[in-house]
PARO-237583 format. One record per atom (N, C-alpha, C): residue in one letter; x, y, z; atom name. Coordinates in nm, 2 decimals, always signed. Each point is the difference from the previous one (the first is absolute). Layout:
BEGIN
+------+--------+--------+--------+------+
: rest :     xx :     yy :     zz : atom :
+------+--------+--------+--------+------+
:    a :      X :      Y :      Z :   CA :
...
+------+--------+--------+--------+------+
This chain:
BEGIN
+------+--------+--------+--------+------+
: rest :     xx :     yy :     zz : atom :
+------+--------+--------+--------+------+
:    m :  -0.35 :  -1.25 :  +1.52 :    N :
:    m :  -0.17 :  +0.06 :  -0.04 :   CA :
:    m :  -0.03 :  -0.04 :  -0.12 :    C :
:    y :  +0.07 :  +0.08 :  -0.14 :    N :
:    y :  +0.02 :  -0.05 :  -0.13 :   CA :
:    y :  +0.03 :  -0.18 :  -0.04 :    C :
:    n :  +0.10 :  -0.06 :  +0.08 :    N :
:    n :  +0.00 :  -0.15 :  -0.02 :   CA :
:    n :  -0.12 :  -0.09 :  +0.05 :    C :
:    d :  -0.08 :  +0.05 :  +0.16 :    N :
:    d :  -0.12 :  -0.04 :  +0.01 :   CA :
:    d :  -0.08 :  -0.02 :  -0.11 :    C :
:    l :  -0.04 :  +0.10 :  -0.07 :    N :
:    l :  -0.06 :  -0.01 :  -0.11 :   CA :
:    l :  -0.02 :  -0.06 :  -0.08 :    C :
:    f :  +0.13 :  -0.02 :  -0.11 :    N :
:    f :  +0.02 :  -0.05 :  -0.09 :   CA :
:    f :  +0.19 :  -0.04 :  +0.02 :    C :
:    d :  +0.02 :  -0.09 :  -0.06 :    N :
:    d :  +0.15 :  -0.04 :  -0.02 :   CA :
:    d :  +0.06 :  +0.03 :  -0.16 :    C :
:    p :  +0.07 :  +0.08 :  +0.06 :    N :
:    p :  +0.08 :  +0.08 :  -0.16 :   CA :
:    p :  +0.09 :  -0.12 :  -0.06 :    C :
:    a :  -0.01 :  -0.07 :  +0.07 :    N :
:    a :  +0.09 :  -0.11 :  -0.10 :   CA :
:    a :  -0.07 :  -0.10 :  -0.07 :    C :
:    e :  -0.14 :  -0.01 :  -0.01 :    N :
:    e :  -0.08 :  -0.04 :  -0.07 :   CA :
:    e :  -0.04 :  +0.09 :  -0.13 :    C :
:    y :  +0.05 :  +0.09 :  +0.02 :    N :
:    y :  -0.02 :  +0.09 :  -0.15 :   CA :
:    y :  +0.16 :  +0.03 :  -0.01 :    C :
:    d :  +0.02 :  -0.08 :  -0.16 :    N :
:    d :  +0.13 :  +0.04 :  -0.03 :   CA :
:    d :  +0.01 :  +0.07 :  -0.12 :    C :
:    i :  -0.11 :  +0.09 :  -0.04 :    N :
:    i :  +0.02 :  +0.07 :  -0.11 :   CA :
:    i :  -0.03 :  +0.15 :  +0.09 :    C :
:    l :  +0.06 :  +0.08 :  +0.02 :    N :
:    l :  +0.00 :  +0.15 :  +0.05 :   CA :
:    l :  -0.09 :  +0.04 :  -0.02 :    C :
:    e :  -0.10 :  +0.04 :  -0.11 :    N :
:    e :  -0.12 :  +0.06 :  -0.03 :   CA :
:    e :  -0.13 :  -0.07 :  +0.07 :    C :
:    e :  +0.03 :  -0.13 :  +0.05 :    N :
:    e :  -0.09 :  -0.06 :  +0.03 :   CA :
:    e :  +0.00 :  -0.01 :  +0.20 :    C :
:    r :  +0.12 :  +0.05 :  +0.02 :    N :
:    r :  -0.01 :  +0.04 :  +0.13 :   CA :
:    r :  -0.04 :  +0.18 :  +0.03 :    C :
:    v :  +0.05 :  +0.05 :  -0.08 :    N :
:    v :  -0.05 :  +0.14 :  -0.01 :   CA :
:    v :  -0.16 :  +0.03 :  +0.01 :    C :
:    e :  -0.03 :  -0.06 :  -0.06 :    N :
:    e :  -0.17 :  -0.04 :  -0.04 :   CA :
:    e :  -0.10 :  -0.05 :  +0.16 :    C :
:    k :  +0.11 :  -0.11 :  +0.04 :    N :
:    k :  -0.06 :  -0.04 :  +0.12 :   CA :
:    k :  +0.06 :  +0.11 :  +0.12 :    C :
:    l :  +0.08 :  +0.05 :  +0.02 :    N :
:    l :  +0.03 :  +0.12 :  +0.06 :   CA :
:    l :  -0.08 :  +0.07 :  +0.02 :    C :
:    m :  -0.07 :  +0.06 :  -0.12 :    N :
:    m :  -0.12 :  +0.09 :  -0.01 :   CA :
:    m :  -0.10 :  -0.02 :  +0.07 :    C :
:    q :  -0.04 :  -0.10 :  +0.04 :    N :
:    q :  -0.10 :  -0.07 :  +0.04 :   CA :
:    q :  +0.04 :  -0.04 :  +0.14 :    C :
:    v :  +0.07 :  +0.04 :  +0.09 :    N :
:    v :  +0.05 :  +0.00 :  +0.13 :   CA :
:    v :  -0.05 :  +0.10 :  +0.05 :    C :
:    p :  -0.08 :  +0.04 :  +0.12 :    N :
:    p :  -0.04 :  +0.10 :  +0.05 :   CA :
:    p :  +0.13 :  +0.10 :  +0.06 :    C :
:    l :  +0.01 :  +0.12 :  +0.03 :    N :
:    l :  +0.10 :  +0.07 :  +0.10 :   CA :
:    l :  +0.00 :  +0.01 :  +0.14 :    C :
:    i :  +0.09 :  -0.07 :  -0.01 :    N :
:    i :  +0.03 :  -0.02 :  +0.19 :   CA :
:    i :  -0.03 :  +0.17 :  +0.07 :    C :
:    g :  +0.04 :  +0.10 :  -0.04 :    N :
:    g :  -0.03 :  +0.11 :  +0.02 :   CA :
:    g :  -0.02 :  +0.09 :  -0.10 :    C :
:    q :  -0.02 :  +0.12 :  +0.04 :    N :
:    q :  -0.02 :  +0.13 :  -0.07 :   CA :
:    q :  +0.17 :  +0.03 :  -0.04 :    C :
:    p :  +0.02 :  +0.03 :  -0.12 :    N :
:    p :  +0.13 :  +0.08 :  -0.09 :   CA :
:    p :  +0.05 :  +0.14 :  +0.13 :    C :
:    g :  +0.16 :  -0.08 :  +0.08 :    N :
:    g :  +0.00 :  +0.12 :  +0.03 :   CA :
:    g :  -0.03 :  -0.02 :  +0.24 :    C :
:    e :  -0.11 :  -0.09 :  -0.02 :    N :
:    e :  +0.02 :  +0.00 :  +0.13 :   CA :
:    e :  +0.08 :  -0.14 :  +0.05 :    C :
:    q :  +0.04 :  -0.15 :  -0.06 :    N :
:    q :  +0.02 :  -0.07 :  +0.06 :   CA :
:    q :  +0.15 :  -0.06 :  -0.12 :    C :
:    w :  +0.08 :  -0.04 :  +0.05 :    N :
:    w :  +0.12 :  -0.08 :  -0.06 :   CA :
:    w :  -0.03 :  -0.15 :  +0.00 :    C :
:    y :  +0.00 :  -0.06 :  -0.12 :    N :
:    y :  +0.04 :  -0.15 :  +0.02 :   CA :
:    y :  +0.08 :  -0.05 :  -0.14 :    C :
:    y :  +0.04 :  -0.10 :  +0.06 :    N :
:    y :  +0.07 :  -0.06 :  -0.16 :   CA :
:    y :  -0.13 :  -0.05 :  -0.11 :    C :
:    s :  +0.04 :  +0.00 :  -0.09 :    N :
:    s :  -0.12 :  +0.01 :  -0.11 :   CA :
:    s :  +0.07 :  -0.06 :  -0.13 :    C :
:    a :  -0.10 :  -0.02 :  -0.10 :    N :
:    a :  +0.05 :  -0.04 :  -0.13 :   CA :
:    a :  +0.01 :  +0.10 :  -0.12 :    C :
:    a :  +0.02 :  +0.09 :  +0.03 :    N :
:    a :  +0.05 :  +0.15 :  -0.11 :   CA :
:    a :  +0.09 :  -0.03 :  -0.08 :    C :
:    p :  +0.10 :  -0.07 :  +0.03 :    N :
:    p :  +0.09 :  -0.06 :  -0.06 :   CA :
:    p :  -0.05 :  -0.06 :  -0.13 :    C :
:    d :  -0.10 :  -0.09 :  +0.02 :    N :
:    d :  -0.04 :  -0.06 :  -0.14 :   CA :
:    d :  -0.07 :  +0.09 :  -0.10 :    C :
:    i :  -0.07 :  +0.12 :  +0.05 :    N :
:    i :  -0.02 :  +0.12 :  -0.06 :   CA :
:    i :  +0.09 :  +0.03 :  -0.07 :    C :
:    l :  +0.10 :  +0.08 :  +0.05 :    N :
:    l :  +0.11 :  +0.07 :  +0.00 :   CA :
:    l :  +0.05 :  -0.10 :  -0.15 :    C :
:    a :  +0.05 :  -0.16 :  +0.05 :    N :
:    a :  +0.05 :  -0.08 :  -0.13 :   CA :
:    a :  -0.09 :  +0.00 :  -0.10 :    C :
:    l :  -0.11 :  +0.00 :  +0.02 :    N :
:    l :  -0.07 :  +0.01 :  -0.14 :   CA :
:    l :  +0.02 :  +0.10 :  -0.06 :    C :
:    i :  +0.01 :  +0.13 :  +0.04 :    N :
:    i :  -0.01 :  +0.13 :  -0.10 :   CA :
:    i :  +0.17 :  -0.01 :  -0.04 :    C :
:    l :  +0.09 :  -0.08 :  +0.05 :    N :
:    l :  +0.12 :  -0.01 :  -0.03 :   CA :
:    l :  +0.00 :  -0.12 :  -0.14 :    C :
:    q :  -0.08 :  -0.05 :  +0.01 :    N :
:    q :  +0.03 :  -0.13 :  -0.14 :   CA :
:    q :  -0.09 :  +0.09 :  -0.08 :    C :
:    k :  -0.10 :  +0.09 :  +0.04 :    N :
:    k :  -0.11 :  +0.12 :  -0.15 :   CA :
:    k :  +0.12 :  +0.07 :  -0.05 :    C :
:    i :  +0.06 :  +0.07 :  +0.12 :    N :
:    i :  +0.06 :  +0.07 :  -0.10 :   CA :
:    i :  +0.18 :  -0.02 :  -0.06 :    C :
:    t :  +0.04 :  -0.11 :  +0.06 :    N :
:    t :  +0.15 :  -0.04 :  -0.06 :   CA :
:    t :  -0.06 :  -0.12 :  -0.13 :    C :
:    g :  -0.07 :  -0.09 :  +0.07 :    N :
:    g :  -0.07 :  -0.14 :  -0.13 :   CA :
:    g :  +0.08 :  -0.11 :  +0.03 :    C :
:    q :  +0.06 :  +0.02 :  +0.11 :    N :
:    q :  +0.06 :  -0.08 :  +0.10 :   CA :
:    q :  -0.07 :  -0.08 :  +0.06 :    C :
:    s :  +0.03 :  -0.14 :  +0.05 :    N :
:    s :  -0.04 :  -0.05 :  +0.15 :   CA :
:    s :  +0.03 :  +0.07 :  +0.07 :    C :
:    i :  -0.05 :  +0.01 :  +0.14 :    N :
:    i :  +0.07 :  +0.05 :  +0.12 :   CA :
:    i :  +0.14 :  -0.06 :  +0.07 :    C :
:    n :  -0.02 :  -0.15 :  -0.07 :    N :
:    n :  +0.13 :  -0.06 :  +0.07 :   CA :
:    n :  +0.16 :  +0.04 :  -0.10 :    C :
:    e :  -0.07 :  +0.00 :  -0.11 :    N :
:    e :  +0.08 :  +0.03 :  -0.12 :   CA :
:    e :  +0.09 :  +0.14 :  +0.03 :    C :
:    y :  -0.10 :  +0.10 :  +0.01 :    N :
:    y :  +0.01 :  +0.17 :  +0.02 :   CA :
:    y :  +0.13 :  -0.05 :  +0.14 :    C :
:    l :  -0.09 :  -0.05 :  +0.12 :    N :
:    l :  +0.07 :  +0.05 :  +0.10 :   CA :
:    l :  +0.15 :  -0.11 :  +0.01 :    C :
:    r :  +0.02 :  -0.07 :  -0.06 :    N :
:    r :  +0.12 :  -0.12 :  -0.02 :   CA :
:    r :  +0.13 :  +0.13 :  -0.06 :    C :
:    e :  -0.08 :  +0.01 :  -0.15 :    N :
:    e :  +0.12 :  +0.13 :  -0.06 :   CA :
:    e :  -0.03 :  +0.15 :  +0.05 :    C :
:    n :  -0.02 :  +0.03 :  +0.05 :    N :
:    n :  +0.01 :  +0.12 :  +0.07 :   CA :
:    n :  +0.01 :  +0.01 :  +0.15 :    C :
:    i :  +0.00 :  -0.12 :  +0.06 :    N :
:    i :  +0.04 :  +0.03 :  +0.17 :   CA :
:    i :  +0.07 :  -0.12 :  +0.02 :    C :
:    f :  -0.05 :  -0.12 :  +0.03 :    N :
:    f :  +0.08 :  -0.10 :  +0.05 :   CA :
:    f :  +0.07 :  -0.07 :  -0.09 :    C :
:    d :  +0.04 :  +0.01 :  -0.12 :    N :
:    d :  +0.16 :  -0.02 :  -0.04 :   CA :
:    d :  +0.09 :  +0.09 :  -0.01 :    C :
:    p :  -0.05 :  +0.13 :  -0.01 :    N :
:    p :  +0.12 :  +0.08 :  +0.02 :   CA :
:    p :  +0.03 :  +0.00 :  +0.17 :    C :
:    l :  -0.07 :  -0.06 :  +0.07 :    N :
:    l :  +0.04 :  +0.00 :  +0.15 :   CA :
:    l :  +0.04 :  -0.11 :  +0.03 :    C :
:    l :  +0.06 :  -0.11 :  -0.14 :    N :
:    l :  +0.01 :  -0.11 :  +0.04 :   CA :
:    l :  -0.06 :  -0.08 :  +0.14 :    C :
:    m :  -0.13 :  +0.00 :  -0.03 :    N :
:    m :  -0.08 :  -0.09 :  +0.07 :   CA :
:    m :  -0.07 :  -0.11 :  -0.07 :    C :
:    f :  +0.07 :  -0.08 :  -0.03 :    N :
:    f :  -0.07 :  -0.06 :  -0.05 :   CA :
:    f :  -0.10 :  -0.15 :  +0.04 :    C :
:    d :  +0.00 :  +0.02 :  +0.08 :    N :
:    d :  -0.09 :  -0.11 :  +0.10 :   CA :
:    d :  -0.09 :  +0.12 :  +0.13 :    C :
:    t :  -0.12 :  +0.05 :  -0.16 :    N :
:    t :  -0.10 :  +0.16 :  +0.07 :   CA :
:    t :  -0.03 :  -0.04 :  -0.11 :    C :
:    g :  -0.14 :  +0.03 :  +0.00 :    N :
:    g :  -0.16 :  +0.00 :  -0.08 :   CA :
:    g :  -0.07 :  +0.06 :  +0.05 :    C :
:    y :  -0.13 :  +0.06 :  -0.06 :    N :
:    y :  -0.15 :  +0.02 :  -0.02 :   CA :
:    y :  -0.05 :  -0.06 :  +0.08 :    C :
:    n :  -0.04 :  -0.08 :  -0.12 :    N :
:    n :  -0.13 :  -0.11 :  -0.01 :   CA :
:    n :  +0.07 :  -0.12 :  -0.01 :    C :
:    v :  -0.01 :  -0.10 :  +0.14 :    N :
:    v :  +0.05 :  -0.09 :  +0.05 :   CA :
:    v :  -0.03 :  -0.11 :  -0.06 :    C :
:    i :  +0.03 :  -0.15 :  -0.09 :    N :
:    i :  -0.09 :  -0.08 :  -0.01 :   CA :
:    i :  +0.02 :  -0.15 :  +0.14 :    C :
:    k :  -0.16 :  -0.01 :  -0.04 :    N :
:    k :  -0.06 :  -0.04 :  +0.12 :   CA :
:    k :  +0.11 :  -0.14 :  +0.07 :    C :
:    n :  +0.07 :  -0.06 :  -0.06 :    N :
:    n :  +0.11 :  -0.10 :  +0.04 :   CA :
:    n :  +0.13 :  +0.08 :  +0.11 :    C :
:    q :  +0.01 :  +0.12 :  -0.05 :    N :
:    q :  +0.08 :  +0.08 :  +0.09 :   CA :
:    q :  -0.09 :  +0.11 :  +0.13 :    C :
:    q :  -0.09 :  +0.00 :  +0.00 :    N :
:    q :  -0.05 :  +0.09 :  +0.09 :   CA :
:    q :  -0.04 :  -0.02 :  +0.17 :    C :
:    q :  +0.08 :  -0.14 :  +0.02 :    N :
:    q :  +0.03 :  +0.00 :  +0.17 :   CA :
:    q :  +0.15 :  +0.05 :  +0.03 :    C :
:    r :  +0.07 :  +0.06 :  -0.11 :    N :
:    r :  +0.15 :  +0.09 :  +0.02 :   CA :
:    r :  -0.05 :  +0.15 :  +0.03 :    C :
:    i :  -0.17 :  +0.04 :  -0.01 :    N :
:    i :  -0.01 :  +0.12 :  +0.01 :   CA :
:    i :  -0.04 :  +0.07 :  +0.15 :    C :
:    m :  +0.08 :  +0.09 :  +0.05 :    N :
:    m :  -0.02 :  +0.05 :  +0.12 :   CA :
:    m :  -0.15 :  +0.03 :  +0.02 :    C :
:    q :  -0.01 :  -0.07 :  +0.12 :    N :
:    q :  -0.15 :  +0.06 :  +0.06 :   CA :
:    q :  -0.01 :  +0.15 :  +0.02 :    C :
:    v :  -0.13 :  +0.09 :  -0.01 :    N :
:    v :  +0.00 :  +0.12 :  +0.04 :   CA :
:    v :  -0.03 :  -0.01 :  +0.15 :    C :
:    h :  +0.01 :  +0.09 :  +0.05 :    N :
:    h :  -0.02 :  -0.03 :  +0.19 :   CA :
:    h :  -0.10 :  +0.17 :  -0.02 :    C :
:    f :  -0.06 :  +0.00 :  +0.09 :    N :
:    f :  -0.09 :  +0.10 :  +0.04 :   CA :
:    f :  +0.03 :  +0.04 :  +0.13 :    C :
:    n :  -0.06 :  +0.11 :  +0.02 :    N :
:    n :  +0.06 :  +0.07 :  +0.14 :   CA :
:    n :  -0.19 :  -0.02 :  +0.05 :    C :
:    i :  +0.01 :  -0.04 :  +0.13 :    N :
:    i :  -0.18 :  -0.01 :  +0.04 :   CA :
:    i :  +0.01 :  +0.14 :  +0.07 :    C :
:    e :  -0.15 :  +0.03 :  +0.06 :    N :
:    e :  -0.04 :  +0.12 :  +0.05 :   CA :
:    e :  +0.14 :  +0.02 :  +0.16 :    C :
:    d :  +0.01 :  -0.13 :  +0.07 :    N :
:    d :  +0.06 :  +0.00 :  +0.10 :   CA :
:    d :  +0.16 :  -0.07 :  +0.01 :    C :
:    g :  +0.05 :  +0.08 :  -0.13 :    N :
:    g :  +0.13 :  +0.01 :  -0.04 :   CA :
:    g :  +0.07 :  -0.13 :  -0.06 :    C :
:    s :  -0.11 :  -0.11 :  +0.07 :    N :
:    s :  +0.12 :  -0.11 :  -0.06 :   CA :
:    s :  -0.03 :  -0.04 :  -0.15 :    C :
:    i :  +0.10 :  -0.11 :  -0.01 :    N :
:    i :  -0.01 :  -0.01 :  -0.18 :   CA :
:    i :  -0.08 :  -0.12 :  -0.03 :    C :
+------+--------+--------+--------+------+
């Protein structure tokens, strides 16, 4: 649903994505329904404010490099986005 309302790839700046996210209506009330969301962007923005690092720098230094994950990132540049795994959703009838 979120990608239907706006393309996160068009918002390279994390603050812009979170601001746009705040305008998206809830799919359901909290605790009533589970759905993939853009909540990691909100957490990323909080981490940026606390650490003073970009989320890419923080994750690279604290998670990806120590785990030897050298081809992993958070914000994927546009010419690499075709490499991102597509998210699949369960439909009410159980199909994907």
